[in-house]
C-alpha positions as CSV (number, residue, x, y, z in Angstrom):
1,M,-8.5,1.2,-19.3
2,S,-5.2,-0.5,-18.8
3,T,-3.4,1.7,-16.2
4,L,-4.6,2.5,-12.7
5,I,-2.9,4.3,-9.9
6,I,-3.7,3.7,-6.2
7,V,-2.6,6.4,-3.7
8,G,-3.3,7.2,-0.1
9,T,-5.3,10.3,0.6
10,Q,-4.5,10.8,4.3
11,W,-1.3,10.2,6.4
12,G,-0.8,6.6,5.1
13,D,-2.2,3.4,6.7
14,E,-5.5,3.8,4.8
15,G,-5.6,0.1,3.8
16,K,-3.9,0.4,0.4
17,G,-2.4,-3.1,0.8
18,K,-5.8,-4.8,1.0
19,V,-7.1,-2.6,-1.9
20,V,-4.1,-3.4,-4.2
21,D,-4.4,-7.1,-3.2
22,L,-8.0,-7.1,-4.2
23,L,-7.4,-5.3,-7.5
24,T,-4.4,-7.4,-8.4
25,S,-6.6,-10.3,-9.2
26,R,-7.6,-8.3,-12.2
27,A,-4.1,-6.8,-13.0
28,D,-1.2,-8.2,-15.0
29,V,1.5,-6.0,-13.4
30,V,1.8,-4.3,-10.0
31,V,4.3,-1.6,-9.6
32,R,5.9,0.2,-6.6
33,F,7.1,3.7,-7.6
34,Q,8.3,5.5,-4.4
35,G,9.2,5.1,-0.8
36,G,11.0,2.2,0.9
37,N,10.5,-0.3,3.7
38,N,9.2,2.5,6.0
39,A,5.7,1.5,4.9
40,G,4.0,-1.9,5.4
41,H,1.0,-3.3,3.5
42,T,-1.0,-5.8,5.5
43,L,-2.8,-8.4,3.4
44,R,-5.3,-11.0,4.5
45,V,-5.9,-14.1,2.4
46,A,-8.2,-16.9,3.5
47,G,-7.8,-15.7,7.1
48,E,-4.0,-15.6,6.8
49,Q,-2.1,-12.3,7.4
50,V,0.8,-11.4,5.2
51,I,2.8,-8.2,5.6
52,V,5.0,-6.8,2.8
53,H,7.2,-3.7,3.0
54,L,9.1,-3.6,-0.3
55,I,7.8,-6.3,-2.6
56,P,4.5,-5.2,-4.3
57,S,1.3,-6.6,-3.0
58,G,0.7,-8.6,-6.2
59,I,3.3,-11.1,-5.2
60,L,0.5,-13.3,-3.7
61,Y,-0.7,-14.1,-7.2
62,P,1.6,-16.5,-9.0
63,D,0.9,-15.1,-12.5
64,T,1.2,-11.4,-11.7
65,L,4.4,-9.5,-12.5
66,N,5.7,-7.3,-9.7
67,V,8.0,-4.4,-10.3
68,I,10.0,-2.1,-8.0
69,G,10.6,1.1,-9.9
70,N,13.6,3.5,-9.9
71,G,11.8,5.9,-7.4
72,V,12.0,3.3,-4.6
73,V,14.9,3.1,-2.2
74,I,15.8,-0.5,-1.4
75,D,17.3,-2.2,1.7
76,P,18.6,-5.4,0.2
77,S,18.6,-7.2,3.6
78,V,14.9,-6.4,4.0
79,L,14.1,-7.5,0.4
80,M,15.9,-10.8,0.9
81,E,14.1,-11.4,4.2
82,E,10.8,-10.8,2.5
83,K,11.6,-13.1,-0.3
84,V,12.6,-15.9,2.0
85,G,9.6,-15.3,4.2
86,L,7.1,-15.4,1.3
87,R,8.6,-18.5,-0.1
88,S,8.3,-20.3,3.2
89,R,4.6,-19.6,3.1
90,G,4.1,-20.8,-0.5
91,Y,4.3,-17.5,-2.3
92,F,6.9,-16.0,-4.7
93,L,8.1,-19.4,-5.9
94,R,9.5,-18.1,-9.2
95,D,12.2,-15.4,-9.6
96,E,10.4,-14.2,-12.7
97,Q,7.6,-12.8,-10.5
98,L,9.7,-9.8,-9.4
99,L,11.7,-7.2,-11.4
100,I,13.8,-4.5,-9.7
101,S,15.0,-1.3,-11.5
102,D,18.7,-1.1,-11.9
103,R,18.3,2.6,-11.3
104,A,16.7,2.3,-7.9
105,H,18.9,3.5,-5.0
106,V,20.2,1.3,-2.2
107,I,19.8,1.9,1.5
108,M,23.2,1.3,3.1
109,P,24.1,0.5,6.7
110,Y,25.4,4.1,7.3
111,H,22.0,5.5,6.2
112,K,20.3,3.7,9.0
113,V,22.9,4.8,11.6
114,I,22.6,8.4,10.5
115,D,18.8,8.3,10.5
116,A,18.6,6.9,14.0
117,G,21.4,9.2,15.2
118,R,19.6,12.3,14.0
119,E,16.3,11.3,15.8
120,E,18.3,10.7,19.0
121,L,19.9,14.1,18.9
122,L,16.5,15.8,18.2
123,G,15.0,14.4,21.3
124,S,11.4,15.7,21.9
125,A,11.6,17.6,18.6
126,K,12.2,14.4,16.5
127,I,10.4,13.9,13.3
128,G,9.2,10.4,14.1
129,T,10.9,8.5,11.3
130,T,11.0,4.7,11.3
131,G,14.8,4.8,11.5
132,R,15.1,2.7,8.3
133,G,17.5,5.0,6.5
134,I,15.0,6.2,4.0
135,G,15.7,9.9,4.2
136,P,19.5,9.7,4.2
137,A,19.3,7.4,1.1
138,Y,17.2,9.9,-0.8
139,E,19.7,12.6,0.4
140,D,22.6,10.7,-1.3
141,K,20.5,10.3,-4.4
142,A,20.0,14.0,-4.7
143,A,23.6,14.7,-3.9
144,R,24.6,12.3,-6.7
145,I,26.7,10.1,-4.4
146,G,24.2,7.3,-4.0
147,I,24.6,3.6,-4.8
148,R,22.1,2.0,-7.2
149,M,20.9,-1.5,-7.6
150,G,22.8,-1.9,-10.8
151,D,26.0,-1.1,-8.9
152,L,25.6,-4.3,-6.8
153,L,26.3,-6.3,-10.0
154,R,29.7,-4.6,-10.5
155,P,31.9,-5.5,-7.6
156,E,34.7,-3.1,-8.4
157,V,32.4,-0.2,-8.9
158,L,30.6,-1.1,-5.7
159,R,33.9,-1.3,-3.7
160,N,35.0,2.1,-4.9
161,R,31.7,3.8,-4.2
162,I,31.3,2.3,-0.7
163,A,34.9,3.3,0.2
164,A,34.3,6.9,-1.0
165,A,31.0,7.2,0.9
166,L,32.5,5.8,4.1
167,A,35.2,8.4,4.1
168,E,32.5,11.0,4.8
169,K,29.9,8.9,6.6
170,N,32.2,7.4,9.2
171,F,33.4,10.9,10.1
172,L,29.8,11.9,10.7
173,I,28.9,8.7,12.6
174,E,31.9,9.0,14.9
175,H,32.1,12.7,15.6
176,R,28.5,13.9,15.2
177,F,26.6,10.9,16.5
178,K,29.3,9.4,18.8
179,K,28.9,5.9,17.3
180,K,31.4,3.3,16.3
181,P,32.5,3.7,12.7
182,L,31.4,1.1,10.2
183,D,33.7,-1.6,8.7
184,G,34.1,-0.9,5.0
185,D,35.3,-4.4,4.0
186,Q,32.3,-6.0,5.9
187,I,29.8,-3.8,4.0
188,I,31.5,-4.4,0.6
189,N,31.4,-8.2,1.1
190,E,27.8,-8.1,2.4
191,Y,26.5,-6.0,-0.5
192,T,28.4,-7.9,-3.1
193,A,26.6,-11.0,-1.9
194,F,23.3,-9.2,-2.1
195,G,24.1,-8.4,-5.8
196,E,24.7,-12.1,-6.5
197,Q,21.4,-13.1,-4.8
198,L,19.3,-10.4,-6.4
199,A,20.9,-10.5,-9.9
200,P,17.9,-12.4,-11.4
201,H,15.6,-9.6,-10.6
202,I,17.7,-6.5,-11.5
203,C,17.0,-5.0,-15.0
204,D,15.8,-1.9,-16.9
205,V,12.2,-2.1,-15.7
206,T,11.2,1.1,-17.6
207,H,11.7,-0.7,-20.9
208,V,9.6,-3.7,-19.6
209,L,6.8,-1.5,-18.3
210,Q,6.6,0.5,-21.5
211,G,6.3,-2.8,-23.4
212,K,3.5,-4.1,-21.2
213,I,1.5,-1.0,-21.5
214,A,2.0,-1.0,-25.3
215,E,0.6,-4.5,-25.3
216,G,-2.5,-3.4,-23.5
217,R,-1.6,-5.2,-20.3
218,R,-3.4,-4.1,-17.1
219,V,-0.9,-2.2,-14.9
220,L,-1.6,-1.2,-11.3
221,F,0.7,1.4,-9.7
222,E,0.8,0.9,-5.9
223,G,1.6,4.0,-3.8
224,A,3.1,3.8,-0.3
225,Q,2.4,6.2,2.5
226,G,-0.3,8.9,2.0
227,T,-0.6,12.3,0.3
228,L,-0.2,14.2,3.5
229,L,3.2,12.6,3.9
230,D,4.4,13.9,0.5
231,I,7.8,15.7,0.8
232,D,6.4,18.7,-1.1
233,H,2.6,18.7,-0.5
234,G,2.4,17.1,2.9
235,T,2.5,18.4,6.5
236,Y,6.2,19.3,6.3
237,P,8.5,18.6,8.1
238,F,6.5,15.7,9.4
239,V,6.5,13.9,6.1
240,T,8.3,11.1,4.3
241,S,11.3,11.7,2.0
242,S,9.7,11.0,-1.4
243,N,6.8,12.3,-3.5
244,V,3.8,10.2,-2.7
245,V,1.3,11.9,-5.2
246,A,0.2,10.2,-8.4
247,G,2.3,12.5,-10.5
248,N,5.4,10.8,-9.2
249,V,4.5,7.6,-11.0
250,C,6.0,9.2,-14.1
251,A,9.3,10.0,-12.4
252,G,9.4,6.9,-10.3
253,T,8.9,4.4,-13.2
254,G,9.8,6.2,-16.4
255,I,6.2,6.0,-17.8
256,S,4.8,9.0,-19.7
257,P,1.8,10.8,-18.2
258,R,0.0,10.2,-21.5
259,K,-0.1,6.5,-20.6
260,L,-1.8,7.0,-17.2
261,E,-5.6,6.7,-17.1
262,Q,-7.4,6.2,-13.8
263,I,-6.3,7.4,-10.3
264,W,-8.1,6.1,-7.2
265,G,-7.5,7.4,-3.7
266,V,-7.8,5.2,-0.7
267,V,-9.8,6.9,2.1
268,K,-10.1,5.4,5.6
269,A,-13.6,6.1,7.1
270,Y,-11.8,7.9,9.9
271,S,-8.4,9.4,10.2
272,T,-5.1,8.1,11.6
273,R,-1.5,9.1,11.6
274,V,1.8,7.8,13.1
275,G,4.4,9.9,14.7
276,S,4.4,13.7,15.3
277,G,2.8,16.5,13.4
278,G,-0.5,18.4,13.3
279,F,-3.7,16.3,13.3
280,P,-6.8,18.7,13.8
281,S,-9.4,16.0,14.0
282,E,-7.5,13.8,16.5
283,L,-9.6,12.2,19.3
284,K,-7.6,12.1,22.5
285,D,-10.3,10.3,24.5
286,D,-11.9,7.0,25.1
287,L,-13.5,7.1,21.6
288,G,-10.1,7.5,20.0
289,E,-8.9,4.5,21.9
290,L,-11.9,2.5,20.9
291,I,-11.3,3.2,17.3
292,R,-7.7,2.3,17.7
293,E,-8.5,-1.1,19.2
294,R,-11.3,-1.9,16.8
295,G,-9.3,-0.9,13.8
296,A,-6.1,-2.6,15.1
297,E,-4.4,0.7,14.4
298,Y,-0.8,-0.2,15.1
299,G,2.0,0.3,12.5
300,A,2.7,-2.7,10.2
301,T,6.4,-1.6,10.1
302,T,7.0,-0.4,13.7
303,G,4.1,-1.6,15.8
304,R,3.6,2.0,17.0
305,P,0.1,2.9,18.0
306,R,-1.6,5.2,15.5
307,R,-3.3,8.4,16.6
308,C,-6.9,8.2,15.7
309,G,-9.6,10.8,14.9
310,W,-12.6,11.7,12.8
311,L,-12.5,11.7,9.0
312,D,-11.0,15.0,7.8
313,L,-12.4,16.0,4.5
314,V,-10.2,19.1,4.3
315,V,-7.3,16.6,4.1
316,V,-9.1,14.3,1.7
317,N,-10.1,17.2,-0.7
318,H,-6.4,18.3,-0.6
319,S,-5.6,14.9,-2.0
320,V,-8.4,14.9,-4.5
321,R,-7.0,18.1,-6.0
322,L,-3.3,17.1,-5.9
323,N,-3.9,13.7,-7.4
324,G,-6.8,14.4,-9.7
325,L,-8.7,11.5,-8.3
326,T,-11.2,9.7,-10.6
327,G,-12.5,7.5,-7.8
328,F,-12.0,6.6,-4.2
329,V,-12.0,3.5,-2.1
330,L,-13.5,3.8,1.4
331,T,-11.9,1.4,3.9
332,K,-12.7,0.3,7.4
333,M,-16.3,1.3,7.4
334,D,-17.0,-1.6,9.8
335,V,-14.9,0.1,12.6
336,L,-17.5,2.9,12.9
337,T,-20.5,0.5,13.5
338,G,-22.2,1.3,16.7
339,I,-20.7,4.9,16.9
340,S,-23.3,7.7,16.7
341,P,-23.3,10.4,15.8
342,I,-20.3,10.2,13.4
343,K,-18.5,13.4,12.9
344,F,-16.3,14.6,10.0
345,A,-14.4,17.8,9.5
346,V,-15.3,20.0,6.5
347,A,-13.2,23.1,7.3
348,Y,-10.9,24.6,9.9
349,E,-11.1,27.7,12.0
350,L,-7.7,29.5,12.1
351,D,-7.2,33.0,13.7
352,G,-10.9,33.8,13.4
353,K,-11.2,32.7,9.8
354,V,-12.8,29.6,8.3
355,I,-10.5,27.9,5.7
356,D,-11.1,24.9,3.5
357,R,-7.4,24.1,2.8
358,V,-4.5,22.5,4.5
359,P,-2.1,25.3,5.6
360,A,1.5,24.9,4.6
361,D,2.9,26.0,8.0
362,I,2.8,23.1,10.5
363,N,2.2,25.6,13.4
364,D,-0.9,26.8,11.7
365,L,-2.1,23.2,11.2
366,E,-1.5,22.5,14.9
367,R,-3.6,25.5,15.8
368,A,-6.4,24.8,13.4
369,V,-9.7,23.9,15.0
370,P,-11.9,21.5,12.9
371,V,-15.4,22.6,11.8
372,Y,-17.5,19.4,12.1
373,R,-20.6,18.2,10.6
374,E,-22.3,15.0,11.8
375,L,-24.5,12.2,10.7
376,P,-26.4,9.5,12.6
377,G,-24.4,6.2,12.8
378,W,-25.6,2.6,12.3
379,T,-25.8,-0.4,14.6
380,E,-26.3,-3.2,12.1
381,P,-23.1,-5.3,11.4
382,I,-22.0,-4.7,7.8
383,G,-19.2,-7.3,7.4
384,E,-21.4,-9.6,5.4
385,C,-22.8,-7.0,3.0
386,R,-21.7,-7.6,-0.6
387,S,-23.7,-4.9,-2.4
388,F,-24.1,-1.2,-1.7
389,D,-27.9,-1.7,-1.3
390,E,-27.3,-4.2,1.5
391,L,-25.6,-1.6,3.7
392,P,-27.7,0.1,6.4
393,R,-29.3,3.3,5.2
394,N,-27.2,5.5,7.5
395,A,-24.0,3.8,6.2
396,R,-25.0,4.4,2.6
397,H,-25.7,8.0,3.6
398,Y,-22.2,8.4,5.0
399,V,-20.6,7.1,1.8
400,E,-22.9,9.4,-0.4
401,T,-22.1,12.4,1.8
402,I,-18.3,11.9,1.2
403,E,-19.0,11.5,-2.5
404,N,-21.0,14.8,-2.6
405,L,-18.4,16.7,-0.6
406,T,-15.4,15.5,-2.6
407,G,-17.0,15.3,-6.0
408,V,-15.5,11.9,-6.5
409,P,-17.4,8.5,-6.7
410,A,-16.8,5.7,-4.3
411,T,-15.6,2.8,-6.5
412,I,-15.1,0.3,-3.7
413,V,-16.4,0.2,-0.1
414,S,-14.5,-2.1,2.3
415,V,-16.6,-3.6,5.1
416,G,-13.9,-5.8,6.8
417,P,-10.3,-6.9,6.6
418,G,-10.9,-9.9,4.3
419,R,-10.4,-9.7,0.6
420,E,-13.9,-10.9,0.1
421,Q,-15.3,-8.1,2.4
422,S,-15.4,-5.6,-0.4
423,I,-18.3,-4.0,-2.3
424,V,-16.9,-3.3,-5.8
425,R,-19.1,-0.6,-7.4
426,K,-16.9,0.0,-10.5
427,P,-14.5,-2.5,-12.1
428,P,-10.9,-1.3,-12.0
429,F,-10.0,-2.6,-15.5
């Protein structure tokens, strides 16, 4: 096996950063294929915490090639900030460690102003976006008026496209959102400079990736967010602006589906979500607060507290089907230590009927009542366990129950935040 996709199976924040960081030690290439800097991956190495938003998690390994595919929308200011921050800590010391698709679209200052302005006008009905300009950037991409990373290398082309965009965007900013219009010359100068700084990284990454796979290199595709935030298959409209599911690897990188082999989903041992939207298994009590504090459930990008609840296997099985999972990684098992019984949702009751799927209508999801099963918990600490047999019997039973109810094997079980606190049951490559 030379290709492996990692996706989130819930509403994001499942711990994909740690998983990818762990697997990167065995990979030659790590690839981001969608999303933007509205997601953050928290990595812990030798007790040190590193958070990345755009640069793939493999950047902590000096010999790993990191690739940002065409499906990602990129804020150059954030990218440069990450690059400088990583270098100051002894990582990303060679430009050759990162390649950026010349076809990836650029987040512009007006995208961020429009994103924040819309949320402000929506008030209590807001979507709960991060305000990073992700959605408006994807809108311009679909409208065929976007600016791509390759354009940053052509100053005259860049100047013309920014000027054309501002003719429309400034009208919207000034008259719809009542904000000060943006200075075109300032943006042109700033983004021309970004092009000069990022030029060593920008290229046709599809050609490079196809070559690496042909050589038999081990390629890891790193998803951002989670399946329930997918623009088509998530809990719309409380979703992100890109396709999160494994199928988008093909569109977001230019790799044929015939070249993709294993697909692993990351499952948090309980459920969390940030922002608004239906969450049937949410715990709005002291236990939910306990899980939040134990699991440090605060957004890596925004710092917002995450809503916490029991594991929802209706959601997970939705992801199993959409992504075609061949394995799953269970994270944050240690957070549940000392909690008994442990509940998990296996179905919903909706209008007097029991359903085993995620309804498309957000109002139905908000009215859905979870049907729970429960298992006895465990009290023994598990952070030092390094094999599945070392786990307490009830902890093993919890993992095995998830395997049985999803039909997917647990390939890795995470028992703590450290890279070493992982029980690897199946090698990734």
